[in-house]
N, C-alpha and C positions, 0 to 999 in steps of 0.2 A: 264401369257400366253403370247405370242409373236403374235403381229399381224404383219405379214409379209408384205413386201413391195407391191407386188401384190393386197393387199386386202386393203390398206392405199387409203382413198378418202379424199379431200379437205373438211374441216369442220369438219372432225372426232376430238374428243375430250377426254380427260382422265383427271381426278382429283387425289389427295392424300391430305389427312386433318392430320395434327399433331398439338398437344399442345406442346408448346415449355416448357421445364423445366428446373430446376435448372441443373439438372444432365446432359441435352443436352449440355448447355453453357460451364460448366464445363470440360466435356470430349470433347467437340469440341475445347476448348482452349488447352488442353492436347495434342490431336492429331496433331493439327496444329501448335502448338506452339504461337498463338494468345494470348499473355497474358494482351492485352491493357485492361487498368483498367476500361474503358466504360463498358466491359463486366464481370468483375469481382469484381470490387470493389464500393460496394454500397455508401459509404462516397463520393469518387471520383465522380462517377455518378451522386451523387446529387447537385454537383455543376455546372453542363453542362445543356445544354439547353433542353436536354431530361428530367432532375429532377430524373433520376433513370436509373440502370443497361438496356442495350439493348442486345438482341442477335447479334452475329455475321452477317454480311452480306452475308459473304460466307456461314452462316448456311443455312439461307433462300433459297439462289441460291439452295444449295445440294437439298432441297425438288422437285425442277424444275428435277434434275437428277434422284431422285427416280421415279418419272412420266414417265421418257423416259427409264429408264432402267428395269422397271419392268411391264409398262401397255401398252403405247403407244410409239414407237413401241414395247417395251418390252425386254427380254432377247436377248442378241446379239446385241442389239443397239451400235454403235460407235457413240459418241459425238464428234462431229467436231469444232462448234462454238456456242459460247453464248455472247449476248450481253444483259446487265442487267441493268435496270435505277431503282434506289432505290429512293421510293417515300415517306416512313414513316418508322419510326422504328417498331422492333419488340420485344414485351416486354415478360419477362418471364411470363410464363401463358396464352399468346396469343394462339389461333388456327389459325394456318396457313395453308390454302387451296392452293395448287398449281395446277395450270392447264395450260395444253397444247393443243392448237388447230393448227390442219394441215392446212397451208397457201399456199403450193406448193409442187408440186411433180416433179423431174427430172428424169425421165425413163432412160434417157442414163446412168446416173451415180449412178442411185439406191439411191438417197440422198432424204430426206424430211425436206422442212422447216417448222418451229411451230411458233407461235404467245405463249409466255410464259409471266404469270401473277401467282402473289401470294397476294391471298386476306387474310386480318383480318377483321371480323365483315362486309364482303361483301366489304370492300373497299381496292383499292390495295396498297400494300405495295412494289411491286417489278412489273415491266412492262419490256419486252423485246423480243429476238427472239432465236431461236435455228437452227443450220443446224446438223442432223443427217445422217449417213449411217444405213439405215434399214435391217435385216436381209430378205434374198430372202430366198422362199420356195425352190430353186433349190439346195441353200446352205446347206440346212438341217437344 
């Protein structure tokens, strides 16, 4: 369901949660071409500081896009900018909760600024902000 620009308020929030699977990581690597052994090769990944495979950072970021494109504002939203700071790795089997919170509204340009966050077990693995063009009721 779309939340139209006219109905968005500062402090409004939405979330999406997903458990990252082996299939998610392999399919993401296939779609993007990012075959970094950190994500796909257990033996290699065990020799790193993470002691095992981790999910792609861009996969984690994509969960923020899911919230923006399906919930807040929802279908018809245009993603303009994203800043993301990775705080911790996401491992296969982790449940990631992506959360967005409206922080500012620009009525002249019909743009919405949002704080973005992804959490695993309540701890931040990603923090940042996003700027979107929200659909307007007058545009259909």
